[in-house]
N, CA, C and O atoms as a MOPAC input file, in Angstrom:
PM7 MOZYME 1SCF
protein

 N   -116.13300 1    18.23300 1    54.21000 1
 C   -114.70800 1    17.97800 1    54.20200 1
 C   -114.13100 1    18.43100 1    52.86300 1
 O   -114.67100 1    18.10300 1    51.80700 1
 N   -113.05700 1    19.16700 1    52.90800 1
 C   -112.41500 1    19.66800 1    51.70400 1
 C   -111.19700 1    18.82500 1    51.37800 1
 O   -110.51700 1    18.30700 1    52.26300 1
 N   -110.93900 1    18.70100 1    50.07600 1
 C   -109.70400 1    18.04900 1    49.67100 1
 C   -109.14000 1    18.81600 1    48.49100 1
 O   -109.87000 1    19.46000 1    47.73700 1
 N   -107.83100 1    18.73500 1    48.34900 1
 C   -107.18200 1    19.39000 1    47.22400 1
 C   -106.37100 1    18.36700 1    46.46300 1
 O   -105.75100 1    17.47700 1    47.04700 1
 N   -106.38400 1    18.50600 1    45.17900 1
 C   -105.60200 1    17.61100 1    44.34400 1
 C   -104.20700 1    18.18700 1    44.19000 1
 O   -104.04800 1    19.37500 1    43.91200 1
 N   -103.19700 1    17.34800 1    44.37100 1
 C   -101.82700 1    17.80700 1    44.21100 1
 C   -101.52800 1    18.14200 1    42.76700 1
 O   -101.96500 1    17.43700 1    41.85600 1
 N   -100.79200 1    19.20500 1    42.55700 1
 C   -100.40800 1    19.61300 1    41.21900 1
 C    -99.02500 1    19.07400 1    40.90500 1
 O    -98.18200 1    18.90500 1    41.78600 1
 N    -98.82000 1    18.80900 1    39.62800 1
 C    -97.51400 1    18.32600 1    39.20600 1
 C    -96.47600 1    19.42200 1    39.37900 1
 O    -96.73800 1    20.59000 1    39.08900 1
 N    -95.32200 1    19.04700 1    39.84200 1
 C    -94.20000 1    19.97700 1    39.97200 1
 C    -93.07600 1    19.51600 1    39.05200 1
 O    -92.98000 1    18.33400 1    38.72200 1
 N    -92.23800 1    20.44300 1    38.64400 1
 C    -91.07100 1    20.12600 1    37.82200 1
 C    -89.84700 1    20.03700 1    38.71600 1
 O    -89.45600 1    21.01400 1    39.35500 1
 N    -89.24400 1    18.84700 1    38.75600 1
 C    -88.04800 1    18.59100 1    39.55700 1
 C    -86.85700 1    18.43700 1    38.61900 1
 O    -86.92300 1    17.70000 1    37.63600 1
 N    -85.77700 1    19.12900 1    38.92500 1
 C    -84.55000 1    19.05700 1    38.13900 1
 C    -83.45400 1    18.43400 1    38.98400 1
 O    -83.22700 1    18.84800 1    40.12100 1
 N    -82.77200 1    17.43700 1    38.42700 1
 C    -81.65400 1    16.78500 1    39.10300 1
 C    -80.47200 1    17.74100 1    39.10600 1
 O    -80.04200 1    18.20500 1    38.05000 1
 N    -79.93900 1    18.04100 1    40.30000 1
 C    -78.74700 1    18.88100 1    40.42300 1
 C    -77.52800 1    18.06400 1    40.82900 1
 O    -76.39600 1    18.41800 1    40.50000 1
 N    -77.76700 1    16.96700 1    41.54600 1
 C    -76.67100 1    16.14900 1    42.03500 1
 C    -75.90700 1    16.78300 1    43.18000 1
 O    -74.77700 1    16.37700 1    43.45100 1
 N    -76.47900 1    17.76000 1    43.85900 1
 C    -75.77600 1    18.47600 1    44.92700 1
 C    -75.88300 1    17.79700 1    46.28700 1
 O    -75.37400 1    18.32300 1    47.27600 1
 N    -76.53000 1    16.64700 1    46.35400 1
 C    -76.67700 1    15.93700 1    47.62100 1
 C    -75.41400 1    15.20900 1    48.02600 1
 O    -74.41300 1    15.21900 1    47.30900 1
 N    -75.47700 1    14.57500 1    49.19000 1
 C    -74.32400 1    13.87200 1    49.74400 1
 C    -74.02100 1    12.56600 1    49.01300 1
 O    -72.93100 1    12.01400 1    49.16300 1
 N    -74.97400 1    12.06600 1    48.22400 1
 C    -74.77800 1    10.85600 1    47.42700 1
 C    -75.57900 1    11.01300 1    46.14500 1
 O    -76.24700 1    12.02800 1    45.95000 1
 N    -75.51800 1    10.02400 1    45.27700 1
 C    -76.26400 1    10.09600 1    44.02000 1
 C    -77.62900 1     9.42300 1    44.12200 1
 O    -78.25000 1     9.12600 1    43.10200 1
 N    -78.09800 1     9.18300 1    45.33600 1
 C    -79.38100 1     8.51700 1    45.52800 1
 C    -80.54600 1     9.41700 1    45.15300 1
 O    -80.56600 1    10.60700 1    45.46800 1
 N    -81.50200 1     8.82400 1    44.48300 1
 C    -82.73100 1     9.50600 1    44.08800 1
 C    -83.44600 1    10.13000 1    45.28200 1
 O    -83.99600 1    11.22400 1    45.15700 1
 N    -83.45200 1     9.46500 1    46.43100 1
 C    -84.26000 1     9.91000 1    47.56900 1
 C    -83.56800 1    10.92800 1    48.47000 1
 O    -84.03600 1    11.16500 1    49.58400 1
 N    -82.48300 1    11.53200 1    48.03100 1
 C    -81.83300 1    12.62600 1    48.76300 1
 C    -82.37100 1    13.93600 1    48.18000 1
 O    -82.07100 1    14.27600 1    47.03500 1
 N    -83.16200 1    14.67000 1    48.96300 1
 C    -83.82600 1    15.86700 1    48.43000 1
 C    -82.84700 1    16.92800 1    47.94100 1
 O    -83.18700 1    17.71500 1    47.05800 1
 N    -81.64400 1    16.96400 1    48.49500 1
 C    -80.66000 1    17.96600 1    48.07200 1
 C    -80.16800 1    17.73300 1    46.64300 1
 O    -79.49900 1    18.59700 1    46.07700 1
 N    -80.49000 1    16.57500 1    46.05000 1
 C    -80.13200 1    16.30700 1    44.65500 1
 C    -81.11000 1    16.93900 1    43.67500 1
 O    -80.89900 1    16.86800 1    42.46500 1
 N    -82.16700 1    17.55000 1    44.17200 1
 C    -83.23700 1    18.06400 1    43.32100 1
 C    -83.40400 1    19.56900 1    43.49400 1
 O    -83.08300 1    20.12300 1    44.54600 1
 N    -83.90500 1    20.22200 1    42.45600 1
 C    -84.29900 1    21.63400 1    42.51400 1
 C    -85.69500 1    21.74300 1    41.90900 1
 O    -86.06300 1    20.97100 1    41.02400 1
 N    -86.44800 1    22.69000 1    42.38700 1
 C    -87.80600 1    22.90400 1    41.87400 1
 C    -87.82200 1    23.97000 1    40.78900 1
 O    -87.25400 1    25.05000 1    40.95200 1
 N    -88.48300 1    23.65200 1    39.67400 1
 C    -88.73500 1    24.63900 1    38.62200 1
 C    -87.63500 1    24.85000 1    37.61100 1
 O    -87.92100 1    25.15900 1    36.45500 1
 N    -86.38000 1    24.69200 1    38.00900 1
 C    -85.24200 1    24.85500 1    37.09800 1
 C    -84.01100 1    24.26400 1    37.77600 1
 O    -84.04700 1    23.93700 1    38.96200 1
 N    -82.93600 1    24.12900 1    37.03200 1
 C    -81.69400 1    23.58100 1    37.58600 1
 C    -81.16500 1    24.47300 1    38.70800 1
 O    -80.42100 1    23.99800 1    39.56600 1
 N    -81.52900 1    25.74000 1    38.71900 1
 C    -81.07000 1    26.65700 1    39.76600 1
 C    -82.17400 1    26.98400 1    40.77800 1
 O    -82.03200 1    27.91800 1    41.56800 1
 N    -83.26300 1    26.22700 1    40.75600 1
 C    -84.36400 1    26.46300 1    41.68200 1
 C    -84.03200 1    26.04100 1    43.10500 1
 O    -82.95000 1    25.52100 1    43.37600 1
 N    -84.96900 1    26.26900 1    44.00200 1
 C    -84.77800 1    25.93300 1    45.40600 1
 C    -84.87100 1    24.44100 1    45.66600 1
 O    -85.43600 1    23.69600 1    44.86600 1
 N    -84.31400 1    24.00800 1    46.78900 1
 C    -84.34800 1    22.59800 1    47.19700 1
 C    -85.76000 1    22.27000 1    47.68600 1
 O    -86.30300 1    22.99800 1    48.51600 1
 N    -86.36000 1    21.19200 1    47.18800 1
 C    -87.70600 1    20.82200 1    47.62400 1
 C    -87.68900 1    20.19400 1    49.01600 1
 O    -86.62300 1    19.94300 1    49.57800 1
 N    -88.86500 1    19.94600 1    49.56000 1
 C    -88.97200 1    19.26800 1    50.85000 1
 C    -89.21700 1    17.77800 1    50.69000 1
 O    -89.10400 1    17.02300 1    51.65600 1
 N    -89.55300 1    17.34500 1    49.46900 1
 C    -89.76800 1    15.93500 1    49.16500 1
 C    -89.13300 1    15.62300 1    47.81900 1
 O    -88.85100 1    16.52900 1    47.03500 1
 N    -88.90800 1    14.33700 1    47.55200 1
 C    -88.40900 1    13.92600 1    46.24200 1
 C    -89.58500 1    13.81200 1    45.27200 1
 O    -90.73500 1    13.75800 1    45.70800 1
 N    -89.31900 1    13.77600 1    43.97200 1
 C    -90.41100 1    13.68800 1    42.99600 1
 C    -91.26400 1    12.43800 1    43.20000 1
 O    -90.78400 1    11.39000 1    43.63200 1
 N    -92.54300 1    12.59000 1    42.87300 1
 C    -93.48000 1    11.48500 1    43.00800 1
 C    -94.27900 1    11.26700 1    41.73700 1
 O    -93.91500 1    11.75800 1    40.66800 1
 N    -95.36400 1    10.53200 1    41.86300 1
 C    -96.14300 1    10.05500 1    40.72500 1
 C    -96.73100 1    11.16800 1    39.86600 1
 O    -96.90900 1    10.96900 1    38.66500 1
 N    -97.03400 1    12.31300 1    40.42600 1
 C    -97.64300 1    13.37900 1    39.62400 1
 C    -96.61100 1    14.38400 1    39.12300 1
 O    -96.97400 1    15.37400 1    38.48700 1
 N    -95.34400 1    14.14800 1    39.39800 1
 C    -94.30000 1    15.12300 1    39.08700 1
 C    -93.55400 1    14.79700 1    37.80200 1
 O    -93.51600 1    13.65200 1    37.35200 1
 N    -92.96400 1    15.83300 1    37.22600 1
 C    -92.12200 1    15.72600 1    36.04500 1
 C    -90.67100 1    15.84300 1    36.49100 1
 O    -90.33400 1    16.70400 1    37.30400 1
 N    -89.81000 1    14.97300 1    35.95800 1
 C    -88.39200 1    15.02200 1    36.33300 1
 C    -87.54000 1    15.31300 1    35.10300 1
 O    -87.81600 1    14.83400 1    34.00300 1
 N    -86.50600 1    16.10400 1    35.31900 1
 C    -85.62600 1    16.52500 1    34.23100 1
 C    -84.17700 1    16.30900 1    34.64700 1
 O    -83.77900 1    16.66500 1    35.75600 1
 N    -83.39900 1    15.72700 1    33.75200 1
 C    -81.95900 1    15.54500 1    33.93200 1
 C    -81.31200 1    16.31800 1    32.79300 1
 O    -81.37000 1    15.90000 1    31.63700 1
 N    -80.69700 1    17.44700 1    33.12700 1
 C    -80.19700 1    18.35900 1    32.10600 1
 C    -78.74800 1    18.74500 1    32.37800 1
 O    -78.19500 1    18.42700 1    33.43000 1
 N    -78.15100 1    19.42500 1    31.42700 1
 C    -76.80900 1    19.96300 1    31.62700 1
 C    -76.84800 1    20.92100 1    32.81500 1
 O    -77.83100 1    21.63600 1    33.01000 1
 N    -75.80100 1    20.93400 1    33.58800 1
 C    -75.72200 1    21.79600 1    34.75000 1
 C    -75.68200 1    21.02600 1    36.05800 1
 O    -75.35100 1    21.59700 1    37.09700 1
 N    -76.01300 1    19.74400 1    36.02800 1
 C    -75.93800 1    18.92100 1    37.23300 1
 C    -74.48000 1    18.59000 1    37.52900 1
 O    -73.64400 1    18.56800 1    36.62600 1
 N    -74.17900 1    18.33000 1    38.81000 1
 C    -72.79300 1    18.02600 1    39.16200 1
 C    -72.52700 1    16.53200 1    39.31900 1
 O    -71.37400 1    16.10800 1    39.23700 1
 N    -73.56000 1    15.72600 1    39.54200 1
 C    -73.41400 1    14.26200 1    39.58400 1
 C    -74.27600 1    13.68000 1    38.48300 1
 O    -75.43100 1    14.07200 1    38.31500 1
 N    -73.72500 1    12.76000 1    37.74700 1
 C    -74.42400 1    12.23900 1    36.58200 1
 C    -74.86200 1    10.79300 1    36.73600 1
 O    -75.54400 1    10.25700 1    35.86300 1
 N    -74.48100 1    10.15700 1    37.83000 1
 C    -74.95900 1     8.80500 1    38.10900 1
 C    -76.10500 1     8.91700 1    39.09300 1
 O    -75.94900 1     9.48700 1    40.17300 1
 N    -77.26000 1     8.37600 1    38.72400 1
 C    -78.45800 1     8.46000 1    39.54800 1
 C    -78.81000 1     7.05700 1    40.00900 1
 O    -79.01100 1     6.16400 1    39.18600 1
 N    -78.88600 1     6.85600 1    41.31500 1
 C    -79.19300 1     5.53800 1    41.87300 1
 C    -80.63800 1     5.51700 1    42.35400 1
 O    -80.97400 1     6.11600 1    43.37600 1
 N    -81.48900 1     4.81800 1    41.60500 1
 C    -82.88400 1     4.63500 1    42.01400 1
 C    -82.90800 1     3.47300 1    42.99200 1
 O    -83.10700 1     2.32700 1    42.58800 1
 N    -82.70900 1     3.75400 1    44.26800 1
 C    -82.53600 1     2.67200 1    45.23700 1
 C    -83.79200 1     2.41700 1    46.05700 1
 O    -83.72400 1     1.74400 1    47.08600 1
 N    -84.93800 1     2.93900 1    45.62700 1
 C    -86.18600 1     2.60100 1    46.27800 1
 C    -86.82100 1     1.44000 1    45.53300 1
 O    -86.44700 1     1.15100 1    44.39600 1
 N    -87.77400 1     0.77600 1    46.16200 1
 C    -88.37300 1    -0.40700 1    45.55500 1
 C    -89.08100 1    -0.08400 1    44.24300 1
 O    -88.82700 1    -0.73900 1    43.23100 1
 N    -89.94800 1     0.89400 1    44.24200 1
 C    -90.68200 1     1.27300 1    43.04300 1
 C    -90.79100 1     2.78500 1    42.99100 1
 O    -90.99900 1     3.43800 1    44.01400 1
 N    -90.65000 1     3.33500 1    41.80300 1
 C    -90.70400 1     4.77500 1    41.62500 1
 C    -91.65400 1     5.07100 1    40.47000 1
 O    -91.62100 1     4.39800 1    39.44000 1
 N    -92.49500 1     6.07900 1    40.65000 1
 C    -93.44500 1     6.47700 1    39.61400 1
 C    -93.28100 1     7.97000 1    39.35100 1
 O    -93.25700 1     8.77100 1    40.28500 1
 N    -93.17100 1     8.33800 1    38.08300 1
 C    -93.11600 1     9.72800 1    37.66100 1
 C    -94.22900 1     9.98800 1    36.66200 1
 O    -94.78200 1     9.05600 1    36.07800 1
 N    -94.55500 1    11.25700 1    36.46900 1
 C    -95.48900 1    11.64200 1    35.42200 1
 C    -94.74900 1    11.65700 1    34.08300 1
 O    -95.10000 1    10.90100 1    33.17700 1
 N    -93.74100 1    12.50100 1    33.95100 1
 C    -92.90600 1    12.56900 1    32.75100 1
 C    -91.44300 1    12.50600 1    33.16200 1
 O    -91.07900 1    12.96000 1    34.24700 1
 N    -90.59900 1    11.94400 1    32.29400 1
 C    -89.17400 1    11.74000 1    32.58200 1
 C    -88.40400 1    12.22300 1    31.36300 1
 O    -88.58200 1    11.69200 1    30.26600 1
 N    -87.54800 1    13.22800 1    31.54700 1
 C    -86.77400 1    13.77600 1    30.43800 1
 C    -85.29900 1    13.79300 1    30.77800 1
 O    -84.89700 1    14.35600 1    31.79700 1
 N    -84.49100 1    13.18000 1    29.93000 1
 C    -83.03200 1    13.25600 1    30.03600 1
 C    -82.56000 1    13.94600 1    28.76200 1
 O    -82.53900 1    13.34300 1    27.68800 1
 N    -82.18400 1    15.20900 1    28.89200 1
 C    -81.87200 1    15.98900 1    27.68800 1
 C    -80.45200 1    16.52400 1    27.67200 1
 O    -80.17200 1    17.51500 1    26.99700 1
 N    -79.56800 1    15.89700 1    28.39100 1
 C    -78.19200 1    16.36900 1    28.42800 1
 C    -77.52400 1    16.19100 1    27.06800 1
 O    -77.71100 1    15.18200 1    26.39000 1
 N    -76.75200 1    17.18400 1    26.69600 1
 C    -75.99100 1    17.10600 1    25.45000 1
 C    -74.49700 1    17.01300 1    25.70900 1
 O    -73.72400 1    16.73100 1    24.79400 1
 N    -74.07800 1    17.25100 1    26.96900 1
 C    -72.64600 1    17.28000 1    27.25800 1
 C    -72.18100 1    16.18700 1    28.20700 1
 O    -71.01200 1    15.80200 1    28.17500 1
 N    -73.07100 1    15.67900 1    29.05000 1
 C    -72.66200 1    14.70800 1    30.06500 1
 C    -73.47300 1    13.42400 1    29.93500 1
 O    -74.65900 1    13.45900 1    29.60900 1
 N    -72.82300 1    12.28900 1    30.19200 1
 C    -73.51600 1    11.00900 1    30.17500 1
 C    -74.21000 1    10.78900 1    31.50400 1
 O    -73.58500 1    10.89700 1    32.55900 1
 N    -75.50400 1    10.48000 1    31.46100 1
 C    -76.26300 1    10.13200 1    32.66000 1
 C    -76.41000 1     8.62600 1    32.71100 1
 O    -76.85700 1     8.00700 1    31.74500 1
 N    -76.03700 1     8.03600 1    33.82700 1
 C    -76.23800 1     6.61200 1    34.06200 1
 C    -77.26400 1     6.47100 1    35.16800 1
 O    -77.09200 1     7.02400 1    36.25400 1
 N    -78.33200 1     5.73200 1    34.89900 1
 C    -79.40200 1     5.50400 1    35.86100 1
 C    -79.29800 1     4.07200 1    36.34400 1
 O    -79.46300 1     3.13400 1    35.56300 1
 N    -79.02700 1     3.90100 1    37.62000 1
 C    -78.80400 1     2.58100 1    38.20200 1
 C    -80.02300 1     2.12700 1    38.99100 1
 O    -80.56200 1     2.87500 1    39.80700 1
 N    -80.44600 1     0.90600 1    38.74100 1
 C    -81.45000 1     0.24800 1    39.56900 1
 C    -80.68100 1    -0.70600 1    40.46800 1
 O    -80.19000 1    -1.73200 1    39.99700 1
 N    -80.56700 1    -0.39400 1    41.73300 1
 C    -79.79800 1    -1.20400 1    42.66400 1
 C    -80.74600 1    -1.83100 1    43.66500 1
 O    -81.23400 1    -1.16000 1    44.57500 1
 N    -81.00300 1    -3.11000 1    43.49900 1
 C    -81.90000 1    -3.82700 1    44.40700 1
 C    -81.09300 1    -4.82200 1    45.21500 1
 O    -80.12100 1    -5.39300 1    44.72100 1
 N    -81.49400 1    -5.02400 1    46.44400 1
 C    -80.78800 1    -5.96400 1    47.31400 1
 C    -81.59700 1    -7.23400 1    47.48300 1
 O    -82.82100 1    -7.23200 1    47.34800 1
 N    -80.90700 1    -8.30100 1    47.77700 1
 C    -81.51700 1    -9.59500 1    48.09700 1
 C    -82.48200 1   -10.09800 1    47.04100 1
 O    -83.51000 1   -10.69100 1    47.36900 1
 N    -82.16200 1    -9.86600 1    45.77300 1
 C    -82.98000 1   -10.40800 1    44.70100 1
 C    -84.33500 1    -9.75800 1    44.51300 1
 O    -85.20600 1   -10.32300 1    43.85100 1
 N    -84.52900 1    -8.58000 1    45.08600 1
 C    -85.81800 1    -7.91100 1    44.92500 1
 C    -85.95000 1    -7.34200 1    43.51700 1
 O    -84.96100 1    -7.19400 1    42.79800 1
 N    -87.16600 1    -7.03100 1    43.14000 1
 C    -87.44900 1    -6.47200 1    41.82400 1
 C    -87.79600 1    -5.00100 1    41.96300 1
 O    -88.45300 1    -4.59700 1    42.92200 1
 N    -87.35200 1    -4.20400 1    41.00500 1
 C    -87.65600 1    -2.77600 1    40.99300 1
 C    -88.44400 1    -2.43800 1    39.74700 1
 O    -88.28500 1    -3.07100 1    38.70300 1
 N    -89.29800 1    -1.43100 1    39.86600 1
 C    -90.04000 1    -0.94300 1    38.71000 1
 C    -90.00500 1     0.57500 1    38.69300 1
 O    -90.33500 1     1.22900 1    39.68300 1
 N    -89.60300 1     1.12400 1    37.56200 1
 C    -89.70700 1     2.55100 1    37.30900 1
 C    -90.87400 1     2.71700 1    36.35500 1
 O    -90.85200 1     2.17700 1    35.24900 1
 N    -91.89600 1     3.45900 1    36.77100 1
 C    -93.07300 1     3.68400 1    35.93600 1
 C    -93.13800 1     5.15000 1    35.54300 1
 O    -93.04100 1     6.03700 1    36.39000 1
 N    -93.30200 1     5.39400 1    34.24900 1
 C    -93.49000 1     6.74500 1    33.73100 1
 C    -94.86500 1     6.77400 1    33.08200 1
 O    -95.10500 1     6.08700 1    32.08900 1
 N    -95.76000 1     7.56600 1    33.64200 1
 C    -97.13200 1     7.60300 1    33.15700 1
 C    -97.31700 1     8.44300 1    31.90300 1
 O    -98.28300 1     8.25100 1    31.16600 1
 N    -96.41100 1     9.36300 1    31.65700 1
 C    -96.52200 1    10.22900 1    30.48700 1
 C    -95.41500 1     9.93900 1    29.49600 1
 O    -95.21500 1     8.79100 1    29.09800 1
 N    -94.70500 1    10.96200 1    29.10300 1
 C    -93.64200 1    10.85000 1    28.10400 1
 C    -92.31800 1    10.52000 1    28.78700 1
 O    -91.95600 1    11.13300 1    29.79100 1
 N    -91.60100 1     9.54500 1    28.23200 1
 C    -90.23300 1     9.23000 1    28.66000 1
 C    -89.33300 1     9.58800 1    27.48800 1
 O    -89.32400 1     8.89400 1    26.47100 1
 N    -88.57600 1    10.67200 1    27.62700 1
 C    -87.77300 1    11.22200 1    26.54900 1
 C    -86.30000 1    11.11400 1    26.93800 1
 O    -85.84200 1    11.79600 1    27.85400 1
 N    -85.55900 1    10.24800 1    26.23300 1
 C    -84.16400 1     9.98300 1    26.58000 1
 C    -83.22500 1    10.44200 1    25.47100 1
 O    -83.37800 1    10.04900 1    24.31400 1
 N    -82.25800 1    11.27500 1    25.83100 1
 C    -81.25500 1    11.69700 1    24.87000 1
 C    -80.23400 1    10.58300 1    24.67000 1
 O    -80.27700 1     9.55700 1    25.34800 1
 N    -79.32700 1    10.79700 1    23.74100 1
 C    -78.29200 1     9.80200 1    23.46800 1
 C    -77.30700 1     9.65400 1    24.61800 1
 O    -76.47300 1     8.74900 1    24.59100 1
 N    -77.37600 1    10.50700 1    25.61500 1
 C    -76.45100 1    10.47500 1    26.74100 1
 C    -77.01300 1     9.72500 1    27.94800 1
 O    -76.38400 1     9.73200 1    29.00600 1
 N    -78.17800 1     9.07900 1    27.82600 1
 C    -78.81900 1     8.40600 1    28.95700 1
 C    -78.69300 1     6.89800 1    28.84400 1
 O    -78.97500 1     6.32100 1    27.79300 1
 N    -78.26500 1     6.25500 1    29.93400 1
 C    -78.15500 1     4.79000 1    29.97800 1
 C    -78.80000 1     4.26700 1    31.25000 1
 O    -78.59000 1     4.81900 1    32.33000 1
 N    -79.58800 1     3.20100 1    31.12500 1
 C    -80.18300 1     2.52800 1    32.27700 1
 C    -79.42100 1     1.23700 1    32.50900 1
 O    -79.21600 1     0.45000 1    31.58500 1
 N    -79.00000 1     1.02100 1    33.76000 1
 C    -78.20300 1    -0.14500 1    34.11500 1
 C    -78.81400 1    -0.78200 1    35.35300 1
 O    -79.13700 1    -0.08400 1    36.31400 1
 N    -78.97500 1    -2.09100 1    35.34000 1
 C    -79.58000 1    -2.77000 1    36.47900 1
 C    -78.73400 1    -3.95400 1    36.89400 1
 O    -78.22200 1    -4.69000 1    36.05100 1
 N    -78.58600 1    -4.13700 1    38.20800 1
 C    -77.89400 1    -5.31500 1    38.72900 1
 C    -78.90300 1    -6.28800 1    39.31500 1
 O    -78.53100 1    -7.20100 1    40.05300 1
 N    -80.16400 1    -6.10200 1    38.99500 1
 C    -81.22300 1    -6.90600 1    39.58900 1
 C    -82.35800 1    -7.06900 1    38.59200 1
 O    -82.31200 1    -6.52800 1    37.48800 1
 N    -83.36900 1    -7.81600 1    38.99000 1
 C    -84.56000 1    -7.93200 1    38.18000 1
 C    -85.31700 1    -6.62900 1    38.27100 1
 O    -85.50200 1    -6.09500 1    39.36500 1
 N    -85.75600 1    -6.10700 1    37.14400 1
 C    -86.47100 1    -4.84800 1    37.18600 1
 C    -87.24200 1    -4.59200 1    35.91700 1
 O    -87.05500 1    -5.27000 1    34.90700 1
 N    -88.09800 1    -3.62000 1    35.98200 1
 C    -88.92600 1    -3.24700 1    34.84800 1
 C    -88.91600 1    -1.74200 1    34.68200 1
 O    -88.80400 1    -0.99600 1    35.65500 1
 N    -89.03300 1    -1.30900 1    33.44500 1
 C    -89.32900 1     0.08100 1    33.14700 1
 C    -90.66700 1     0.05400 1    32.44600 1
 O    -90.76900 1    -0.41800 1    31.31400 1
 N    -91.69800 1     0.55600 1    33.10800 1
 C    -93.03800 1     0.59900 1    32.54600 1
 C    -93.29800 1     2.00400 1    32.05400 1
 O    -93.26200 1     2.96400 1    32.82400 1
 N    -93.56000 1     2.11700 1    30.76400 1
 C    -93.86100 1     3.41700 1    30.18200 1
 C    -95.28200 1     3.38500 1    29.65800 1
 O    -95.58600 1     2.64200 1    28.72400 1
 N    -96.15200 1     4.18400 1    30.25000 1
 C    -97.56200 1     4.19200 1    29.89400 1
 C    -97.81600 1     5.08300 1    28.68200 1
 O    -98.69900 1     4.78800 1    27.87600 1
 N    -97.06100 1     6.16000 1    28.54400 1
 C    -97.26200 1     7.11200 1    27.45200 1
 C    -96.26800 1     6.90100 1    26.33600 1
 O    -95.93300 1     5.76300 1    26.00500 1
 N    -95.79300 1     7.98300 1    25.75400 1
 C    -94.85800 1     7.94000 1    24.62700 1
 C    -93.43800 1     7.66700 1    25.11400 1
 O    -93.03700 1     8.14400 1    26.17500 1
 N    -92.69100 1     6.90700 1    24.34300 1
 C    -91.27800 1     6.64200 1    24.61000 1
 C    -90.47200 1     7.20900 1    23.45500 1
 O    -90.64200 1     6.79500 1    22.30800 1
 N    -89.59100 1     8.15800 1    23.75900 1
 C    -88.76500 1     8.79900 1    22.74200 1
 C    -87.31300 1     8.48000 1    23.05600 1
 O    -86.78400 1     8.91500 1    24.07900 1
 N    -86.66300 1     7.71400 1    22.17000 1
 C    -85.26500 1     7.34100 1    22.37900 1
 C    -84.41400 1     7.99800 1    21.30200 1
 O    -84.75000 1     7.95700 1    20.11900 1
 N    -83.32200 1     8.59600 1    21.71800 1
 C    -82.36800 1     9.18900 1    20.78600 1
 C    -81.04300 1     8.47500 1    20.97900 1
 O    -80.11600 1     9.01800 1    21.58000 1
 N    -80.95800 1     7.25900 1    20.47000 1
 C    -79.77200 1     6.42100 1    20.62600 1
 C    -79.44700 1     6.13700 1    22.07600 1
 O    -78.27500 1     5.99000 1    22.42000 1
 N    -80.45000 1     6.05500 1    22.93800 1
 C    -80.23600 1     5.81800 1    24.35800 1
 C    -80.30200 1     4.31500 1    24.62800 1
 O    -81.34800 1     3.69800 1    24.42600 1
 N    -79.20400 1     3.72500 1    25.07800 1
 C    -79.23800 1     2.28800 1    25.37900 1
 C    -79.92500 1     1.97700 1    26.68500 1
 O    -79.77400 1     2.71000 1    27.66200 1
 N    -80.67400 1     0.90300 1    26.71100 1
 C    -81.26400 1     0.38300 1    27.94200 1
 C    -80.69000 1    -1.00600 1    28.12400 1
 O    -80.95000 1    -1.89200 1    27.31000 1
 N    -79.90800 1    -1.21600 1    29.18400 1
 C    -79.21400 1    -2.48600 1    29.40400 1
 C    -80.04500 1    -3.40600 1    30.24900 1
 O    -79.62300 1    -4.52500 1    30.54200 1

């Protein structure tokens, strides 16, 4: 029996989907901000990038738990707001296994109980976490 290990892919937030939800594949591009639309949203082995060039800047992580390999918010012109929206008192966890690099334009906002677990390096450039 053969098996293959999945390789990490680079996903770029474009915000071109019908909503600002993380799980809408049309909000993502592969390889660059102008890359093709993927068939799945980023997962545990993938790297995610939020950069200048996106059209929606509010990102709603509305799944129960999300895991990324690396997370980079490097916008210099637009403010990115990352919302953890949980219903019925549930808890959410965003886990970054590698580097979490946040520019001064990135803000995390939660209306529920939640955690941000960072296993690797955390780089903050005046980025507030509420």
